[in-house]
C-alpha positions as CSV (number, residue, x, y, z in Angstrom):
1,M,4.5,-12.5,-25.6
2,R,2.3,-9.9,-26.5
3,L,-1.1,-10.2,-26.2
4,R,-2.1,-10.6,-29.9
5,N,0.1,-13.4,-30.4
6,R,-1.2,-15.1,-27.0
7,I,-4.8,-14.5,-28.8
8,F,-3.8,-16.1,-32.0
9,S,-1.6,-18.7,-30.5
10,T,-4.6,-19.9,-28.2
11,Y,-6.8,-19.6,-31.1
12,L,-4.8,-21.8,-33.2
13,V,-4.0,-24.2,-31.0
14,V,-7.9,-24.6,-30.1
15,S,-8.6,-25.0,-34.0
16,F,-5.9,-27.3,-34.8
17,V,-7.4,-29.4,-31.5
18,L,-10.9,-29.5,-33.2
19,V,-9.8,-30.2,-37.0
20,A,-7.7,-32.9,-35.7
21,V,-10.4,-34.6,-33.5
22,V,-12.8,-33.6,-36.2
23,G,-10.7,-35.3,-38.8
24,A,-9.9,-38.5,-36.8
25,L,-13.6,-38.9,-36.6
26,L,-14.2,-38.3,-40.2
27,Y,-11.4,-40.0,-41.4
28,R,-12.6,-43.6,-41.1
29,A,-16.3,-42.7,-42.1
30,A,-14.6,-41.4,-45.3
31,I,-12.4,-44.6,-45.8
32,D,-15.4,-47.1,-45.3
33,A,-17.7,-44.7,-47.5
34,A,-15.4,-45.1,-50.5
35,R,-15.4,-48.8,-49.9
36,V,-18.9,-49.5,-49.3
37,G,-19.4,-47.4,-52.3
38,F,-17.7,-49.5,-54.4
39,E,-19.2,-52.9,-53.1
40,D,-23.0,-51.3,-53.4
41,R,-21.9,-50.3,-57.0
42,L,-20.9,-54.2,-57.7
43,A,-23.9,-55.4,-56.0
44,T,-26.1,-53.2,-58.1
45,T,-24.3,-54.0,-61.1
46,V,-24.5,-57.8,-60.5
47,Q,-28.2,-57.8,-59.8
48,I,-28.9,-56.0,-62.9
49,L,-26.9,-58.2,-65.0
50,A,-28.9,-61.4,-63.5
51,V,-32.1,-59.5,-64.8
52,E,-30.5,-58.7,-67.9
53,L,-29.4,-62.4,-68.9
54,G,-32.8,-63.3,-67.4
55,R,-34.6,-62.0,-70.8
56,T,-35.4,-64.7,-73.1
57,S,-33.1,-62.4,-75.8
58,T,-30.1,-63.0,-74.4
59,P,-28.0,-65.2,-76.3
60,A,-28.1,-69.0,-75.6
61,E,-24.8,-69.9,-77.4
62,E,-21.7,-69.5,-75.3
63,S,-19.8,-67.8,-78.1
64,E,-22.3,-65.7,-78.7
65,L,-22.8,-64.8,-74.6
66,D,-18.9,-64.4,-74.4
67,V,-19.4,-61.6,-76.5
68,Y,-22.2,-60.2,-75.3
69,I,-20.7,-60.2,-71.6
70,D,-17.7,-58.5,-73.3
71,A,-19.5,-55.4,-74.0
72,L,-21.6,-55.4,-70.8
73,A,-18.0,-55.7,-69.0
74,R,-16.8,-52.8,-71.0
75,A,-19.8,-50.6,-70.0
76,A,-19.6,-51.6,-66.3
77,A,-15.7,-51.2,-66.4
78,A,-15.4,-54.7,-64.2
79,R,-15.0,-58.2,-65.0
80,V,-18.0,-60.0,-65.5
81,T,-18.2,-64.1,-65.5
82,I,-20.9,-66.3,-65.8
83,V,-20.6,-69.5,-64.2
84,A,-22.8,-72.3,-65.7
85,P,-24.8,-74.7,-63.3
86,D,-22.5,-77.4,-63.5
87,G,-19.5,-74.9,-62.5
88,H,-17.8,-74.2,-65.7
89,V,-17.1,-70.6,-66.9
90,A,-19.5,-70.1,-69.7
91,A,-18.3,-66.9,-70.3
92,D,-15.7,-64.2,-69.0
93,S,-15.0,-60.9,-69.9
94,E,-11.0,-61.1,-69.3
95,F,-10.4,-64.4,-71.1
96,D,-11.6,-65.9,-74.8
97,G,-10.9,-69.2,-76.5
98,P,-9.0,-71.8,-75.1
99,E,-8.1,-69.5,-72.3
100,L,-11.4,-69.2,-71.2
101,A,-12.3,-73.2,-71.8
102,A,-9.1,-73.5,-69.6
103,L,-10.4,-72.0,-66.8
104,D,-11.0,-73.9,-63.5
105,N,-14.1,-75.5,-62.3
106,H,-15.9,-72.1,-60.3
107,N,-18.4,-73.9,-57.9
108,S,-16.0,-74.0,-55.4
109,R,-15.5,-70.1,-55.4
110,A,-17.1,-68.7,-52.1
111,E,-19.2,-66.2,-54.1
112,V,-20.5,-68.9,-55.9
113,I,-21.5,-71.2,-53.7
114,A,-23.0,-68.4,-51.4
115,A,-25.1,-67.1,-54.6
116,R,-26.4,-70.6,-55.2
117,R,-27.3,-71.0,-51.6
118,L,-28.7,-67.4,-50.8
119,G,-29.3,-65.9,-54.0
120,T,-26.5,-63.5,-53.7
121,G,-22.5,-64.1,-52.4
122,E,-19.3,-62.0,-52.2
123,S,-16.2,-62.6,-51.0
124,T,-12.4,-60.6,-51.4
125,R,-9.7,-62.6,-52.5
126,Y,-6.6,-63.1,-54.9
127,S,-7.2,-64.1,-58.4
128,R,-5.0,-66.9,-59.6
129,S,-6.3,-66.2,-63.1
130,L,-5.4,-62.4,-63.2
131,G,-2.7,-62.5,-60.6
132,T,-4.3,-59.8,-58.3
133,D,-6.7,-59.1,-55.3
134,L,-10.5,-58.8,-56.3
135,V,-13.7,-57.9,-54.9
136,Y,-16.3,-60.2,-56.2
137,R,-20.0,-59.8,-56.1
138,A,-22.3,-62.9,-57.6
139,N,-26.2,-63.2,-58.1
140,T,-28.3,-66.0,-59.5
141,I,-29.8,-65.9,-63.0
142,D,-33.4,-67.1,-62.3
143,A,-34.6,-67.1,-65.8
144,G,-34.2,-67.2,-69.4
145,P,-31.8,-69.5,-71.2
146,W,-28.8,-68.8,-68.5
147,A,-31.5,-70.0,-65.6
148,G,-29.6,-71.7,-62.9
149,S,-26.3,-70.2,-63.7
150,V,-24.4,-67.4,-61.6
151,A,-23.7,-64.1,-62.7
152,R,-20.3,-62.5,-61.1
153,V,-18.8,-59.0,-61.4
154,A,-15.4,-58.3,-60.2
155,I,-13.0,-55.1,-59.5
156,P,-9.5,-55.0,-58.4
157,R,-8.9,-54.1,-54.8
158,T,-6.6,-51.5,-55.8
159,R,-9.5,-49.7,-57.5
160,I,-11.1,-49.5,-53.8
161,Q,-7.8,-48.3,-52.1
162,A,-7.3,-45.9,-54.7
163,A,-10.7,-44.5,-54.1
164,Q,-9.9,-44.6,-50.4
165,S,-6.4,-42.8,-50.8
166,N,-8.8,-40.0,-52.8
167,A,-11.1,-39.7,-50.2
168,R,-8.4,-39.5,-47.8
169,R,-6.4,-36.8,-49.6
170,R,-9.7,-35.0,-50.0
171,L,-10.7,-35.1,-46.4
172,L,-7.1,-34.1,-45.5
173,G,-7.0,-31.3,-47.7
174,A,-10.3,-30.1,-46.4
175,L,-8.9,-30.4,-42.8
176,A,-6.0,-28.3,-44.1
177,L,-8.1,-25.5,-45.7
178,A,-10.4,-25.5,-42.4
179,L,-7.3,-25.2,-40.4
180,A,-5.8,-22.4,-42.6
181,L,-9.3,-20.5,-42.8
182,A,-9.2,-21.0,-38.6
183,G,-5.7,-19.4,-38.7
184,V,-6.8,-16.5,-40.7
185,T,-9.9,-15.9,-38.6
186,G,-7.9,-16.3,-35.4
187,A,-5.4,-13.7,-37.0
188,L,-8.2,-10.9,-37.7
189,W,-9.9,-11.8,-34.1
190,A,-6.6,-11.5,-32.2
191,R,-6.2,-8.1,-34.0
192,R,-9.5,-7.1,-33.5
193,L,-9.4,-8.0,-29.6
194,S,-5.9,-6.7,-29.4
195,L,-6.3,-3.0,-30.7
196,P,-8.3,-1.7,-27.8
197,I,-5.9,-2.9,-25.6
198,K,-3.0,-1.5,-27.7
199,G,-4.8,2.0,-27.3
200,L,-5.4,1.3,-23.9
201,K,-1.5,0.6,-23.5
202,E,-0.9,4.1,-25.3
203,A,-3.3,5.8,-22.9
204,A,-1.2,4.7,-19.9
205,E,2.0,5.6,-21.3
206,Q,0.7,9.1,-22.0
207,V,-0.5,9.1,-18.4
208,R,3.0,8.0,-17.2
209,D,4.5,11.0,-19.5
210,G,2.4,13.1,-18.2
211,Q,0.2,14.0,-21.3
212,L,-3.3,14.2,-19.2
213,E,-5.3,16.0,-21.7
214,A,-5.7,12.9,-24.2
215,R,-8.7,10.6,-24.2
216,V,-9.3,7.1,-24.9
217,D,-11.7,6.5,-28.0
218,I,-12.6,2.9,-27.8
219,R,-16.0,1.8,-28.9
220,T,-16.1,-2.0,-28.5
221,G,-19.8,-2.0,-26.3
222,D,-17.8,-4.4,-23.7
223,E,-15.8,-4.4,-20.6
224,I,-12.7,-3.0,-22.4
225,E,-15.2,0.3,-23.5
226,E,-15.6,0.3,-19.8
227,L,-12.1,0.2,-18.7
228,A,-11.4,2.6,-21.3
229,Q,-14.2,5.0,-19.8
230,A,-12.6,4.2,-16.3
231,L,-9.1,5.1,-17.2
232,D,-10.6,8.2,-18.7
233,G,-12.0,9.1,-15.4
234,A,-9.0,8.5,-13.4
235,R,-6.8,10.4,-15.7
236,N,-9.5,13.3,-15.3
237,Q,-9.1,12.9,-11.1
238,L,-5.3,12.6,-11.7
239,A,-5.1,15.8,-13.5
240,S,-7.3,17.6,-11.0
241,R,-5.3,16.2,-8.1
242,I,-1.9,16.9,-9.8
243,Q,-3.5,20.7,-10.4
244,N,-4.2,21.0,-7.0
245,A,-0.8,19.8,-5.8
246,N,1.0,22.2,-7.9
247,S,-1.6,24.9,-6.6
248,E,-0.8,24.0,-2.9
249,R,2.9,23.4,-3.6
250,D,3.2,26.9,-5.4
251,Q,1.6,28.1,-2.0
252,L,4.0,26.3,0.3
253,E,7.0,27.2,-1.7
254,A,5.9,31.1,-1.5
255,V,5.1,30.8,2.2
256,L,8.5,29.0,2.7
257,D,10.3,31.7,0.8
258,G,8.5,34.5,2.7
259,M,9.4,33.0,6.5
260,V,12.3,34.4,8.2
261,E,12.7,31.2,10.1
262,G,14.5,28.4,8.1
263,V,12.7,25.1,7.5
264,M,14.3,21.7,6.6
265,V,12.5,18.6,5.6
266,T,14.0,15.3,5.6
267,D,12.7,12.2,4.2
268,A,13.0,8.5,5.7
269,N,16.5,8.2,4.7
270,G,17.3,11.2,6.2
271,T,17.9,13.3,3.0
272,I,16.8,16.8,2.8
273,V,14.3,17.4,0.5
274,I,12.7,21.0,1.5
275,A,15.1,23.9,2.4
276,N,13.8,27.4,2.3
277,P,16.1,30.4,1.4
278,A,16.2,31.6,5.0
279,L,17.7,28.0,6.0
280,R,20.5,28.4,3.8
281,T,21.1,32.3,4.5
282,L,21.0,31.1,8.4
283,F,23.8,28.7,7.9
284,G,25.6,30.4,5.0
285,L,24.9,27.6,2.4
286,E,26.6,28.0,-1.0
287,S,25.4,25.1,-2.5
288,P,21.9,23.8,-2.5
289,A,21.0,21.2,0.4
290,V,18.3,19.2,-1.1
291,G,19.3,16.1,-1.9
292,H,21.9,15.7,0.5
293,T,22.2,14.7,4.2
294,V,22.0,17.3,7.1
295,I,25.6,16.4,8.1
296,A,26.6,16.9,4.5
297,A,24.6,20.0,3.5
298,I,24.8,22.2,6.9
299,R,27.8,20.4,8.5
300,Q,26.6,20.7,12.0
301,P,26.6,17.7,13.8
302,A,24.0,18.6,16.6
303,V,21.9,19.8,13.7
304,A,21.8,16.2,12.5
305,A,21.8,14.3,15.7
306,I,18.6,16.1,16.6
307,M,16.8,15.6,13.4
308,E,17.9,12.0,13.2
309,E,16.5,11.4,17.2
310,T,13.3,13.1,15.9
311,A,12.9,11.0,13.0
312,A,13.6,7.6,15.6
313,R,11.7,8.7,18.4
314,N,8.4,10.1,16.9
315,T,8.3,13.0,19.0
316,V,8.5,16.8,19.1
317,M,11.8,18.3,20.2
318,S,13.1,21.9,21.0
319,R,16.8,22.7,21.3
320,E,19.2,25.6,21.4
321,I,22.3,25.2,19.6
322,T,25.4,27.5,19.2
323,I,26.9,28.0,16.0
324,T,30.1,30.0,15.0
325,Y,29.2,29.7,11.3
326,P,28.8,32.1,9.2
327,M,28.9,34.0,12.4
328,D,28.3,33.4,16.1
329,R,24.7,32.5,16.5
330,I,22.1,31.1,18.6
331,I,19.2,29.2,17.0
332,A,16.4,27.4,18.8
333,L,15.2,24.0,16.8
334,Y,11.6,22.6,16.8
335,A,11.6,19.2,15.1
336,T,8.5,16.8,14.6
337,K,8.6,13.4,13.2
338,L,6.5,13.0,10.0
339,S,4.0,10.3,9.2
340,T,6.0,9.4,6.3
341,G,9.0,9.1,7.9
342,G,11.9,11.5,8.1
343,A,11.7,15.0,10.1
344,A,10.5,18.6,9.7
345,G,12.3,21.5,11.6
346,V,12.1,24.8,12.0
347,F,15.2,27.1,12.9
348,H,14.7,30.4,14.8
349,D,17.5,32.9,15.3
350,V,17.1,34.1,18.9
351,T,20.6,35.6,19.3
352,A,18.7,38.9,19.7
353,L,16.4,37.7,22.3
354,K,18.9,36.2,24.1
355,R,21.2,38.8,24.2
356,T,18.6,41.0,25.3
357,D,17.4,38.3,28.1
358,A,21.0,38.3,29.6
359,V,21.1,42.0,29.7
360,R,17.6,41.9,31.5
361,R,18.7,39.2,33.7
362,D,22.1,41.0,34.5
363,F,20.1,44.2,35.2
364,V,17.3,42.8,37.6
365,A,20.1,40.8,39.4
366,N,22.0,44.1,39.8
367,V,19.3,46.1,40.5
368,S,18.1,43.3,43.4
369,H,21.6,43.2,44.6
370,E,21.7,47.0,44.9
371,L,18.4,46.8,46.7
372,Q,19.3,44.6,49.3
373,T,21.3,47.1,51.3
374,P,18.6,49.9,51.7
375,L,15.7,47.5,52.0
376,A,18.0,45.8,55.2
377,T,18.5,49.5,56.1
378,L,15.1,50.3,56.1
379,S,14.0,46.9,57.6
380,A,16.3,47.7,60.8
381,H,14.9,51.3,61.3
382,A,11.3,50.3,61.1
383,E,12.2,47.2,63.8
384,S,14.2,50.3,65.8
385,L,10.8,52.4,65.4
386,A,8.6,49.4,66.6
387,G,10.4,49.2,69.8
388,A,9.9,53.0,70.8
389,D,7.0,54.3,72.5
390,L,5.1,55.9,69.9
391,K,2.3,58.3,70.8
392,S,0.5,59.1,67.5
393,S,-1.8,56.5,66.3
394,Q,-1.0,57.9,62.8
395,A,2.6,57.3,63.3
396,K,2.0,53.7,64.4
397,E,-0.2,53.0,61.2
398,S,2.6,54.5,59.0
399,L,5.2,52.5,60.8
400,A,3.4,49.1,60.0
401,A,2.8,50.2,56.3
402,I,6.4,50.8,56.0
403,Q,7.2,47.5,57.7
404,R,4.4,45.9,55.1
405,Q,5.9,47.3,52.3
406,V,9.3,46.4,53.1
407,G,8.8,42.8,53.5
408,R,7.1,42.5,50.0
409,L,10.0,44.5,48.7
410,S,12.3,42.2,50.5
411,A,10.3,38.9,49.1
412,L,10.7,40.3,45.9
413,V,14.0,40.9,45.7
414,A,14.7,37.5,47.0
415,D,12.4,36.2,44.2
416,L,14.4,38.0,41.7
417,L,17.7,36.8,43.0
418,E,16.7,33.5,43.1
419,L,15.1,33.2,39.7
420,S,18.2,35.4,38.4
421,R,20.4,32.8,40.2
422,I,18.7,29.8,38.3
423,E,18.7,31.6,34.8
424,S,22.5,32.5,35.3
425,D,24.9,30.9,32.7
426,G,27.2,29.7,35.5
427,F,24.5,28.2,37.7
428,E,25.3,24.6,38.9
429,P,22.8,22.6,40.9
430,V,23.6,20.9,43.6
431,W,23.0,16.9,42.5
432,T,22.0,15.0,45.4
433,A,19.7,11.8,45.6
434,V,16.4,13.2,46.6
435,D,13.7,11.1,48.3
436,V,10.8,12.6,47.3
437,N,8.6,10.7,49.8
438,A,10.8,12.5,52.5
439,L,10.5,15.4,51.0
440,V,6.8,15.9,50.3
441,N,6.1,14.2,53.8
442,D,8.1,17.1,55.6
443,L,6.7,19.9,53.7
444,A,3.3,18.4,54.4
445,S,4.0,18.4,58.2
446,E,5.4,21.9,58.1
447,W,2.6,23.7,56.1
448,E,-0.8,21.5,57.5
449,P,-1.1,24.3,60.1
450,R,-1.1,27.3,58.1
451,A,-3.5,25.3,55.4
452,G,-6.0,24.5,58.4
453,E,-6.1,28.8,58.9
454,S,-6.9,29.3,55.1
455,V,-8.4,26.4,54.0
456,Q,-10.3,23.0,54.7
457,G,-6.8,21.2,55.3
458,L,-3.9,19.7,53.8
459,T,-3.9,15.8,52.9
460,V,-0.5,14.0,51.2
461,E,0.0,10.9,49.4
462,S,3.3,9.5,48.5
463,E,5.1,6.5,46.9
464,P,7.7,4.8,48.8
465,E,11.0,4.7,47.4
466,L,10.7,7.6,45.0
467,V,14.4,9.1,44.3
468,V,15.3,11.5,41.9
469,A,18.8,13.0,41.1
470,G,18.2,16.5,41.9
471,D,19.2,19.8,43.8
472,R,17.1,19.2,47.1
473,R,16.5,22.9,48.0
474,L,15.5,23.7,44.6
475,L,13.1,21.2,44.7
476,R,11.4,22.1,47.8
477,Q,11.1,25.8,46.7
478,A,9.4,24.6,43.9
479,V,6.5,22.7,45.9
480,V,6.6,25.3,49.0
481,N,5.5,27.8,45.8
482,L,2.9,25.5,44.6
483,L,1.7,24.8,48.2
484,E,1.6,28.7,48.8
485,N,-0.4,29.5,45.7
486,A,-2.8,27.0,46.7
487,I,-3.3,28.1,50.2
488,K,-3.6,31.9,49.0
489,Y,-5.8,31.6,46.0
490,A,-8.2,28.3,46.5
491,G,-10.4,29.7,49.2
492,E,-11.6,28.8,52.3
493,A,-13.7,26.2,51.3
494,A,-11.3,24.3,49.4
495,H,-9.1,21.4,50.3
496,I,-5.7,20.7,49.1
497,R,-3.9,17.4,48.2
498,L,0.1,17.1,47.9
499,I,0.7,14.0,45.7
500,A,3.9,12.4,45.2
501,R,4.4,9.0,42.6
502,R,5.6,7.3,39.9
503,V,4.2,7.8,36.1
504,N,5.9,6.2,32.9
505,G,9.1,5.9,35.1
506,D,9.1,9.4,36.1
507,A,8.5,11.0,39.4
508,Q,5.2,13.3,39.5
509,I,4.9,15.8,42.2
510,E,1.4,17.4,42.3
511,V,-0.4,20.1,44.0
512,A,-4.3,20.1,43.9
513,D,-7.1,22.0,45.1
514,T,-11.0,22.1,45.1
515,G,-10.9,25.6,44.7
516,R,-12.3,28.3,42.7
517,G,-9.9,27.2,39.5
518,I,-8.3,29.5,37.1
519,P,-9.7,30.9,34.0
520,I,-9.2,29.2,30.6
521,E,-7.6,32.6,29.3
522,D,-5.1,33.0,32.0
523,Q,-3.5,29.5,31.8
524,S,-1.4,29.5,28.8
525,R,0.2,32.7,31.0
526,L,0.6,31.3,34.5
527,F,4.1,30.6,34.4
528,E,4.9,34.4,33.2
529,R,7.3,36.6,35.3
530,F,4.7,38.7,37.3
531,Y,2.0,37.6,35.6
532,R,-1.7,37.6,37.9
533,V,-4.9,36.1,37.3
534,E,-6.3,38.6,40.0
535,K,-4.4,41.7,40.3
536,G,-5.9,43.2,43.2
537,R,-6.3,40.3,45.3
538,A,-2.8,39.1,44.4
539,R,-1.5,42.3,45.9
540,V,-3.7,41.7,49.0
541,A,-2.4,38.3,49.7
542,G,1.1,39.6,49.1
543,G,2.4,37.5,46.3
544,T,5.5,38.9,44.0
545,G,4.1,37.2,40.5
546,L,7.2,35.2,40.4
547,G,6.6,32.2,42.3
548,L,5.3,30.0,39.3
549,S,8.0,31.2,37.0
550,I,10.3,30.2,39.3
551,V,8.8,26.5,39.3
552,K,9.0,26.2,35.9
553,H,12.7,26.9,35.9
554,V,13.2,24.5,38.7
555,A,11.5,21.9,36.5
556,E,13.5,22.4,33.6
557,V,16.9,22.6,35.5
558,H,16.1,19.1,36.5
559,G,14.9,18.3,32.8
560,G,11.6,17.9,33.4
561,S,8.3,20.4,33.2
562,V,5.5,21.5,35.1
563,V,1.9,21.7,33.8
564,V,-1.4,23.2,35.0
565,E,-4.9,21.7,34.6
566,S,-8.3,23.5,35.8
567,T,-11.5,23.8,35.4
568,P,-13.3,27.3,36.6
569,G,-14.9,26.6,39.5
570,A,-13.7,22.9,40.0
571,G,-10.1,23.7,41.4
572,A,-6.3,23.7,39.8
573,K,-4.0,21.1,39.6
574,F,0.0,21.9,39.5
575,V,1.8,18.8,38.1
576,I,6.1,18.5,38.2
577,T,7.4,16.0,36.3
578,I,11.1,14.7,37.0
579,P,12.8,12.0,35.3
580,T,14.1,9.2,37.7
581,S,17.1,8.7,35.4
582,Q,18.2,12.3,35.5
583,T,21.7,12.6,36.2
584,G,22.0,16.3,35.9
585,P,21.5,18.5,32.5
586,K,23.1,21.7,31.6
587,P,21.9,24.7,32.4
588,G,18.9,26.3,30.5
589,E,18.6,23.1,28.2
590,S,15.1,21.5,27.8
591,S,13.4,19.3,25.7
């Protein structure tokens, strides 16, 4: 039901109830007023009649009195009767002659009896002489020729009933008129109240339809006007926010259109809502991807699985995917979950980088293999010369320098070959159940004497029954590289801790020292090949610059990661995390 009709209906019901209550209260009063009016007029008339008959000029003869009474009855519009002291009717306006003489003695009438006793009397009863109900009023005559007689006036009861009916009709008419006026007033009032509401409705529909320039002009001076002003304020804010959103959308579209990386955004239902031109080019899409699921749009099950897993796991994922259409490509996918549901993915074509990296790895591996033989020959000759009796001190120093440099080159070649082996496509780790507790304790026993020569000491903390699936030789080499770095670079006043424990279901191997720490600007590059924090000091220490890079690759081969935490001047901590549920990932796969 519309508001206007509801207001009108409510107003009409309230008005009807009020009119009904008032009518009920006035009905009895109106009926009683009509009756009492007639009765009071009868009483007044009979009193005047008694006074008039008490004058000396009143006819003394009954025949003359009857004529006189007839004239008074016509003037009073009522039946007038004079009852003599002995009870016979001396005069009656309704009867004459023999009929008058034949009337019964009236001293037995109730109104006459009361009048003789009290001076006035009244009654309502059936009149046998007239054959109808009459209302009587009587009064004694105190003077004149008719002293001691009773004057009586009567009217038919139907006249009172007619007056009451007339009063009833007038009351009902007045009530009906009041109800009609209330209805008209209610309709006008409902219209007056509903018009501002209608204006607000039209304004809200304009906002719904995007017409934000219109304004609500309502001047009621009440809460509806305040509501209209609030609606205008909300519309202004909405227009401003839409303008800002459109501006941000245009900027975002410009950025996405200009990106060489493909961008895909899905909603909570897995439907693509954003796909930039680079994505369509990357996957050779001929039709728009927006509005379709990932699998339906690009037909790459691996991409669809990663986007779904990202949206479900609330995590950031990194994967490399090989596609064959529209051409053979290697794509790096970085996906993250959105707070509103769904996921966002960035696709980067790393085919050229991977090919370049493969060429580099092959080159490094080949060069390293080629260097092995001459280095072995140089090392053998250097050892032969060391066994000879060299007379010159200069020759001895040169031989020692040759041995040191051959040793460095041999270590570098060994690390390069190890790194190339781990990075190669055909590399397969030797998976076994590795007891991490036993591994770190063996290494602590092996490295504790060396640590005592360069630092303050080495302590080990290990959690028992900590087992992972992994390549024991690789894990050992990674921990050895971390221990060797700590001993070389922590400083003589430092202390080293080797810790193995279970954290959130994964195994963590931690090598921490209390040394000089690592500058913040260098921490992000520590795991790059040949990167050194202190170039000169690193050369003196004899490092190859590949140790931490090998640690990173070993961790990734095991499906884990390595991180560094360091505050300059307060030591450094390297943490390798290996999933205890690892069963052996594919080479090069990371997460």
